[in-house]
C-alpha positions as protocol buffer text, in pm:
chain_id: "A"
residue {
  index: 1
  type: MET
  ca { x: -603 y: -1554 z: -1727 }
}
residue {
  index: 2
  type: ARG
  ca { x: -523 y: -1219 z: -1565 }
}
residue {
  index: 3
  type: LYS
  ca { x: -579 y: -903 z: -1767 }
}
residue {
  index: 4
  type: LEU
  ca { x: -337 y: -618 z: -1824 }
}
residue {
  index: 5
  type: SER
  ca { x: -531 y: -296 z: -1762 }
}
residue {
  index: 6
  type: TYR
  ca { x: -393 y: 47 z: -1857 }
}
residue {
  index: 7
  type: PHE
  ca { x: -571 y: 284 z: -1618 }
}
residue {
  index: 8
  type: ILE
  ca { x: -449 y: 639 z: -1668 }
}
residue {
  index: 9
  type: ALA
  ca { x: -552 y: 1005 z: -1644 }
}
residue {
  index: 10
  type: GLY
  ca { x: -534 y: 1196 z: -1970 }
}
residue {
  index: 11
  type: THR
  ca { x: -607 y: 1532 z: -2127 }
}
residue {
  index: 12
  type: ILE
  ca { x: -852 y: 1592 z: -2409 }
}
residue {
  index: 13
  type: ASP
  ca { x: -560 y: 1607 z: -2654 }
}
residue {
  index: 14
  type: GLY
  ca { x: -410 y: 1278 z: -2539 }
}
residue {
  index: 15
  type: PHE
  ca { x: -134 y: 1355 z: -2288 }
}
residue {
  index: 16
  type: ILE
  ca { x: -76 y: 1186 z: -1951 }
}
residue {
  index: 17
  type: ALA
  ca { x: 196 y: 1417 z: -1819 }
}
residue {
  index: 18
  type: ALA
  ca { x: 373 y: 1745 z: -1887 }
}
residue {
  index: 19
  type: PRO
  ca { x: 694 y: 1744 z: -2097 }
}
residue {
  index: 20
  type: ASP
  ca { x: 895 y: 1717 z: -1772 }
}
residue {
  index: 21
  type: GLY
  ca { x: 695 y: 1411 z: -1662 }
}
residue {
  index: 22
  type: THR
  ca { x: 489 y: 1582 z: -1391 }
}
residue {
  index: 23
  type: TYR
  ca { x: 116 y: 1519 z: -1374 }
}
residue {
  index: 24
  type: ASP
  ca { x: -4 y: 1713 z: -1070 }
}
residue {
  index: 25
  type: PHE
  ca { x: -232 y: 1924 z: -1291 }
}
residue {
  index: 26
  type: PHE
  ca { x: -476 y: 1632 z: -1279 }
}
residue {
  index: 27
  type: PHE
  ca { x: -513 y: 1647 z: -900 }
}
residue {
  index: 28
  type: PRO
  ca { x: -771 y: 1933 z: -889 }
}
residue {
  index: 29
  type: TYR
  ca { x: -1013 y: 1709 z: -1082 }
}
residue {
  index: 30
  type: VAL
  ca { x: -1024 y: 1441 z: -810 }
}
residue {
  index: 31
  type: THR
  ca { x: -1328 y: 1614 z: -662 }
}
residue {
  index: 32
  type: GLY
  ca { x: -1706 y: 1600 z: -638 }
}
residue {
  index: 33
  type: ASP
  ca { x: -1883 y: 1279 z: -730 }
}
residue {
  index: 34
  type: PHE
  ca { x: -1568 y: 1152 z: -902 }
}
residue {
  index: 35
  type: LEU
  ca { x: -1386 y: 1109 z: -568 }
}
residue {
  index: 36
  type: PRO
  ca { x: -1620 y: 845 z: -416 }
}
residue {
  index: 37
  type: TYR
  ca { x: -1629 y: 664 z: -751 }
}
residue {
  index: 38
  type: LEU
  ca { x: -1248 y: 651 z: -757 }
}
residue {
  index: 39
  type: SER
  ca { x: -1219 y: 540 z: -393 }
}
residue {
  index: 40
  type: ASP
  ca { x: -1477 y: 265 z: -442 }
}
residue {
  index: 41
  type: THR
  ca { x: -1409 y: 132 z: -793 }
}
residue {
  index: 42
  type: PHE
  ca { x: -1035 y: 199 z: -821 }
}
residue {
  index: 43
  type: ALA
  ca { x: -914 y: 209 z: -461 }
}
residue {
  index: 44
  type: ASP
  ca { x: -630 y: -25 z: -559 }
}
residue {
  index: 45
  type: THR
  ca { x: -478 y: 253 z: -773 }
}
residue {
  index: 46
  type: ILE
  ca { x: -457 y: 511 z: -494 }
}
residue {
  index: 47
  type: PRO
  ca { x: -106 y: 547 z: -347 }
}
residue {
  index: 48
  type: ALA
  ca { x: -34 y: 490 z: 20 }
}
residue {
  index: 49
  type: LEU
  ca { x: -58 y: 853 z: 130 }
}
residue {
  index: 50
  type: GLY
  ca { x: -395 y: 894 z: -42 }
}
residue {
  index: 51
  type: ARG
  ca { x: -528 y: 567 z: 98 }
}
residue {
  index: 52
  type: THR
  ca { x: -444 y: 680 z: 451 }
}
residue {
  index: 53
  type: ALA
  ca { x: -611 y: 1017 z: 400 }
}
residue {
  index: 54
  type: MET
  ca { x: -922 y: 850 z: 255 }
}
residue {
  index: 55
  type: GLY
  ca { x: -947 y: 584 z: 527 }
}
residue {
  index: 56
  type: LEU
  ca { x: -862 y: 300 z: 291 }
}
residue {
  index: 57
  type: ASP
  ca { x: -575 y: 147 z: 488 }
}
residue {
  index: 58
  type: GLY
  ca { x: -633 y: -225 z: 523 }
}
residue {
  index: 59
  type: VAL
  ca { x: -907 y: -237 z: 259 }
}
residue {
  index: 60
  type: PRO
  ca { x: -855 y: -558 z: 54 }
}
residue {
  index: 61
  type: ASN
  ca { x: -764 y: -525 z: -313 }
}
residue {
  index: 62
  type: LYS
  ca { x: -1064 y: -577 z: -535 }
}
residue {
  index: 63
  type: ARG
  ca { x: -935 y: -523 z: -888 }
}
residue {
  index: 64
  type: TYR
  ca { x: -554 y: -526 z: -906 }
}
residue {
  index: 65
  type: ASP
  ca { x: -274 y: -686 z: -709 }
}
residue {
  index: 66
  type: THR
  ca { x: 20 y: -585 z: -930 }
}
residue {
  index: 67
  type: VAL
  ca { x: 131 y: -247 z: -1066 }
}
residue {
  index: 68
  type: LEU
  ca { x: 375 y: -184 z: -1352 }
}
residue {
  index: 69
  type: MET
  ca { x: 548 y: 147 z: -1421 }
}
residue {
  index: 70
  type: GLY
  ca { x: 840 y: 295 z: -1607 }
}
residue {
  index: 71
  type: ARG
  ca { x: 1119 y: 485 z: -1437 }
}
residue {
  index: 72
  type: ALA
  ca { x: 977 y: 825 z: -1535 }
}
residue {
  index: 73
  type: THR
  ca { x: 646 y: 736 z: -1368 }
}
residue {
  index: 74
  type: TYR
  ca { x: 815 y: 604 z: -1054 }
}
residue {
  index: 75
  type: GLU
  ca { x: 1066 y: 885 z: -998 }
}
residue {
  index: 76
  type: PRO
  ca { x: 832 y: 1181 z: -913 }
}
residue {
  index: 77
  type: GLY
  ca { x: 703 y: 991 z: -611 }
}
residue {
  index: 78
  type: LEU
  ca { x: 1054 y: 878 z: -522 }
}
residue {
  index: 79
  type: ALA
  ca { x: 1168 y: 1242 z: -521 }
}
residue {
  index: 80
  type: LEU
  ca { x: 901 y: 1309 z: -257 }
}
residue {
  index: 81
  type: GLY
  ca { x: 1019 y: 1023 z: -40 }
}
residue {
  index: 82
  type: MET
  ca { x: 772 y: 761 z: -165 }
}
residue {
  index: 83
  type: ALA
  ca { x: 1010 y: 477 z: -247 }
}
residue {
  index: 84
  type: SER
  ca { x: 720 y: 229 z: -220 }
}
residue {
  index: 85
  type: PRO
  ca { x: 416 y: 421 z: -346 }
}
residue {
  index: 86
  type: TYR
  ca { x: 180 y: 121 z: -363 }
}
residue {
  index: 87
  type: PRO
  ca { x: 277 y: -111 z: -75 }
}
residue {
  index: 88
  type: HIS
  ca { x: -57 y: -293 z: -105 }
}
residue {
  index: 89
  type: LEU
  ca { x: 43 y: -410 z: -456 }
}
residue {
  index: 90
  type: ARG
  ca { x: 332 y: -599 z: -608 }
}
residue {
  index: 91
  type: GLN
  ca { x: 535 y: -316 z: -763 }
}
residue {
  index: 92
  type: ILE
  ca { x: 749 y: -364 z: -1075 }
}
residue {
  index: 93
  type: VAL
  ca { x: 951 y: -80 z: -1227 }
}
residue {
  index: 94
  type: PHE
  ca { x: 1100 y: -122 z: -1575 }
}
residue {
  index: 95
  type: SER
  ca { x: 1426 y: 67 z: -1613 }
}
residue {
  index: 96
  type: ARG
  ca { x: 1768 y: 22 z: -1770 }
}
residue {
  index: 97
  type: SER
  ca { x: 1917 y: 318 z: -1584 }
}
residue {
  index: 98
  type: LEU
  ca { x: 1787 y: 245 z: -1233 }
}
residue {
  index: 99
  type: THR
  ca { x: 2013 y: -45 z: -1142 }
}
residue {
  index: 100
  type: GLU
  ca { x: 1909 y: -93 z: -778 }
}
residue {
  index: 101
  type: SER
  ca { x: 1571 y: -73 z: -611 }
}
residue {
  index: 102
  type: PRO
  ca { x: 1537 y: 207 z: -354 }
}
residue {
  index: 103
  type: ASP
  ca { x: 1300 y: -13 z: -154 }
}
residue {
  index: 104
  type: PRO
  ca { x: 1285 y: -391 z: -100 }
}
residue {
  index: 105
  type: ALA
  ca { x: 911 y: -386 z: -181 }
}
residue {
  index: 106
  type: VAL
  ca { x: 981 y: -255 z: -533 }
}
residue {
  index: 107
  type: GLU
  ca { x: 1115 y: -482 z: -806 }
}
residue {
  index: 108
  type: VAL
  ca { x: 1336 y: -309 z: -1064 }
}
residue {
  index: 109
  type: THR
  ca { x: 1403 y: -493 z: -1390 }
}
residue {
  index: 110
  type: ALA
  ca { x: 1575 y: -418 z: -1719 }
}
residue {
  index: 111
  type: GLU
  ca { x: 1404 y: -714 z: -1885 }
}
residue {
  index: 112
  type: ASP
  ca { x: 1189 y: -672 z: -2195 }
}
residue {
  index: 113
  type: PRO
  ca { x: 840 y: -586 z: -2059 }
}
residue {
  index: 114
  type: LEU
  ca { x: 648 y: -816 z: -2296 }
}
residue {
  index: 115
  type: PRO
  ca { x: 776 y: -1152 z: -2166 }
}
residue {
  index: 116
  type: VAL
  ca { x: 745 y: -1026 z: -1809 }
}
residue {
  index: 117
  type: VAL
  ca { x: 378 y: -944 z: -1861 }
}
residue {
  index: 118
  type: ARG
  ca { x: 312 y: -1272 z: -2038 }
}
residue {
  index: 119
  type: ARG
  ca { x: 452 y: -1458 z: -1737 }
}
residue {
  index: 120
  type: LEU
  ca { x: 250 y: -1246 z: -1495 }
}
residue {
  index: 121
  type: LYS
  ca { x: -69 y: -1322 z: -1686 }
}
residue {
  index: 122
  type: GLN
  ca { x: -14 y: -1694 z: -1631 }
}
residue {
  index: 123
  type: GLU
  ca { x: 7 y: -1652 z: -1254 }
}
residue {
  index: 124
  type: ASP
  ca { x: -289 y: -1667 z: -1020 }
}
residue {
  index: 125
  type: GLY
  ca { x: -421 y: -1343 z: -881 }
}
residue {
  index: 126
  type: LEU
  ca { x: -610 y: -1027 z: -960 }
}
residue {
  index: 127
  type: ASP
  ca { x: -552 y: -818 z: -1271 }
}
residue {
  index: 128
  type: ILE
  ca { x: -235 y: -623 z: -1350 }
}
residue {
  index: 129
  type: TRP
  ca { x: -242 y: -243 z: -1354 }
}
residue {
  index: 130
  type: LEU
  ca { x: -20 y: -52 z: -1594 }
}
residue {
  index: 131
  type: CYS
  ca { x: 2 y: 299 z: -1450 }
}
residue {
  index: 132
  type: GLY
  ca { x: 246 y: 449 z: -1703 }
}
residue {
  index: 133
  type: GLY
  ca { x: 421 y: 590 z: -1876 }
}
residue {
  index: 134
  type: GLY
  ca { x: 365 y: 633 z: -2246 }
}
residue {
  index: 135
  type: THR
  ca { x: 681 y: 454 z: -2360 }
}
residue {
  index: 136
  type: LEU
  ca { x: 612 y: 148 z: -2147 }
}
residue {
  index: 137
  type: ALA
  ca { x: 249 y: 149 z: -2263 }
}
residue {
  index: 138
  type: GLY
  ca { x: 368 y: 158 z: -2622 }
}
residue {
  index: 139
  type: GLN
  ca { x: 592 y: -143 z: -2563 }
}
residue {
  index: 140
  type: LEU
  ca { x: 310 y: -334 z: -2393 }
}
residue {
  index: 141
  type: LEU
  ca { x: 34 y: -240 z: -2636 }
}
residue {
  index: 142
  type: PRO
  ca { x: 7 y: -595 z: -2781 }
}
residue {
  index: 143
  type: GLU
  ca { x: -69 y: -727 z: -2430 }
}
residue {
  index: 144
  type: ILE
  ca { x: -308 y: -455 z: -2309 }
}
residue {
  index: 145
  type: ASP
  ca { x: -652 y: -612 z: -2262 }
}
residue {
  index: 146
  type: GLU
  ca { x: -828 y: -311 z: -2111 }
}
residue {
  index: 147
  type: LEU
  ca { x: -777 y: 63 z: -2154 }
}
residue {
  index: 148
  type: ILE
  ca { x: -939 y: 294 z: -1896 }
}
residue {
  index: 149
  type: ILE
  ca { x: -887 y: 665 z: -1952 }
}
residue {
  index: 150
  type: LYS
  ca { x: -987 y: 927 z: -1695 }
}
residue {
  index: 151
  type: LEU
  ca { x: -1040 y: 1199 z: -1954 }
}
residue {
  index: 152
  type: ASN
  ca { x: -997 y: 1535 z: -1781 }
}
residue {
  index: 153
  type: PRO
  ca { x: -1151 y: 1852 z: -1933 }
}
residue {
  index: 154
  type: ILE
  ca { x: -818 y: 2019 z: -2010 }
}
residue {
  index: 155
  type: VAL
  ca { x: -588 y: 2061 z: -2310 }
}
residue {
  index: 156
  type: ALA
  ca { x: -212 y: 2041 z: -2260 }
}
residue {
  index: 157
  type: GLY
  ca { x: -74 y: 2116 z: -2606 }
}
residue {
  index: 158
  type: SER
  ca { x: 228 y: 1891 z: -2556 }
}
residue {
  index: 159
  type: GLY
  ca { x: 367 y: 1642 z: -2310 }
}
residue {
  index: 160
  type: VAL
  ca { x: 390 y: 1265 z: -2261 }
}
residue {
  index: 161
  type: PRO
  ca { x: 137 y: 1089 z: -2488 }
}
residue {
  index: 162
  type: VAL
  ca { x: -91 y: 808 z: -2375 }
}
residue {
  index: 163
  type: PHE
  ca { x: 110 y: 578 z: -2604 }
}
residue {
  index: 164
  type: SER
  ca { x: 458 y: 639 z: -2740 }
}
residue {
  index: 165
  type: ALA
  ca { x: 509 y: 378 z: -3010 }
}
residue {
  index: 166
  type: ASP
  ca { x: 553 y: 321 z: -3380 }
}
residue {
  index: 167
  type: PHE
  ca { x: 245 y: 362 z: -3598 }
}
residue {
  index: 168
  type: ALA
  ca { x: 28 y: 49 z: -3579 }
}
residue {
  index: 169
  type: LEU
  ca { x: -351 y: 62 z: -3563 }
}
residue {
  index: 170
  type: ARG
  ca { x: -521 y: -154 z: -3301 }
}
residue {
  index: 171
  type: ALA
  ca { x: -893 y: -172 z: -3239 }
}
residue {
  index: 172
  type: PHE
  ca { x: -1062 y: -146 z: -2900 }
}
residue {
  index: 173
  type: ASP
  ca { x: -1432 y: -168 z: -2814 }
}
residue {
  index: 174
  type: LEU
  ca { x: -1591 y: 99 z: -2593 }
}
residue {
  index: 175
  type: VAL
  ca { x: -1764 y: -94 z: -2314 }
}
residue {
  index: 176
  type: GLU
  ca { x: -1847 y: 182 z: -2065 }
}
residue {
  index: 177
  type: SER
  ca { x: -1858 y: 561 z: -2042 }
}
residue {
  index: 178
  type: ARG
  ca { x: -1925 y: 755 z: -1722 }
}
residue {
  index: 179
  type: SER
  ca { x: -1929 y: 1131 z: -1679 }
}
residue {
  index: 180
  type: PHE
  ca { x: -1894 y: 1332 z: -1358 }
}
residue {
  index: 181
  type: ASP
  ca { x: -1988 y: 1674 z: -1230 }
}
residue {
  index: 182
  type: ASN
  ca { x: -1634 y: 1812 z: -1261 }
}
residue {
  index: 183
  type: GLY
  ca { x: -1625 y: 1737 z: -1634 }
}
residue {
  index: 184
  type: THR
  ca { x: -1419 y: 1419 z: -1607 }
}
residue {
  index: 185
  type: VAL
  ca { x: -1528 y: 1129 z: -1827 }
}
residue {
  index: 186
  type: VAL
  ca { x: -1408 y: 774 z: -1760 }
}
residue {
  index: 187
  type: LEU
  ca { x: -1388 y: 573 z: -2082 }
}
residue {
  index: 188
  type: THR
  ca { x: -1340 y: 197 z: -2059 }
}
residue {
  index: 189
  type: TYR
  ca { x: -1226 y: 4 z: -2366 }
}
residue {
  index: 190
  type: ALA
  ca { x: -1165 y: -368 z: -2413 }
}
residue {
  index: 191
  type: LYS
  ca { x: -935 y: -517 z: -2673 }
}
residue {
  index: 192
  type: SER
  ca { x: -1142 y: -567 z: -2987 }
}
residue {
  index: 193
  type: THR
  ca { x: -1325 y: -893 z: -3035 }
}
residue {
  index: 194
  type: LEU
  ca { x: -1198 y: -909 z: -3395 }
}
residue {
  index: 195
  type: ALA
  ca { x: -1057 y: -1252 z: -3469 }
}
residue {
  index: 196
  type: THR
  ca { x: -723 y: -1090 z: -3555 }
}
residue {
  index: 197
  type: GLY
  ca { x: -683 y: -967 z: -3198 }
}
residue {
  index: 198
  type: GLY
  ca { x: -770 y: -612 z: -3292 }
}
residue {
  index: 199
  type: GLU
  ca { x: -470 y: -526 z: -3511 }
}
residue {
  index: 200
  type: LEU
  ca { x: -556 y: -315 z: -3814 }
}
residue {
  index: 201
  type: GLY
  ca { x: -373 y: -234 z: -4133 }
}
residue {
  index: 202
  type: ALA
  ca { x: -277 y: 117 z: -4244 }
}
residue {
  index: 203
  type: ASP
  ca { x: -614 y: 141 z: -4423 }
}
residue {
  index: 204
  type: GLY
  ca { x: -800 y: 77 z: -4097 }
}
residue {
  index: 205
  type: MET
  ca { x: -918 y: -268 z: -4206 }
}
residue {
  index: 206
  type: PRO
  ca { x: -860 y: -581 z: -3993 }
}
residue {
  index: 207
  type: LEU
  ca { x: -541 y: -768 z: -4079 }
}
residue {
  index: 208
  type: ALA
  ca { x: -588 y: -1121 z: -4202 }
}
residue {
  index: 209
  type: PRO
  ca { x: -496 y: -1392 z: -3950 }
}
residue {
  index: 210
  type: ALA
  ca { x: -153 y: -1546 z: -3999 }
}
residue {
  index: 211
  type: SER
  ca { x: -167 y: -1875 z: -4188 }
}
């Protein structure tokens, strides 16, 4: 079965964007030895303009073939003329306010994200990349199999959190940690191997399986 992977840049204090939804303050950290790592391991997550600049046009997808995003994640690129930011991927935007797709390569849906993802997981293909934002990630938390955070060495103070959801503890296992010269650390977590699926009670203890 395909995995849902939430691969996102974040600050030390847990934000993925400024209060206005912009995230260009992460761009200066795509430097040094982190750049070749990103272009090799996560080339699928680089938008079309970046792929062209890095000589990645035509490179086959290795990790993901589908990208999911909320309207707030999609719109900054759209404002810059990128109606189809990831043409090498199947692009799905979840929005109740964006009624028509600006580009035929982008699917816009107002459907509940959970059943959509559950259907996608049953299809053949590579894994599914959730690229943001925090509200969509909060809605999809029960289906997130892998959490990969590019932890940048900055503090934002406020902004869009990694997850925007009601309080509910869920356990993940740290499976890899890599640090880079520019201070960025990439942390890879997998959904906990607890028999309960990783959901914890308010006391931090695993919830008992449903009978």
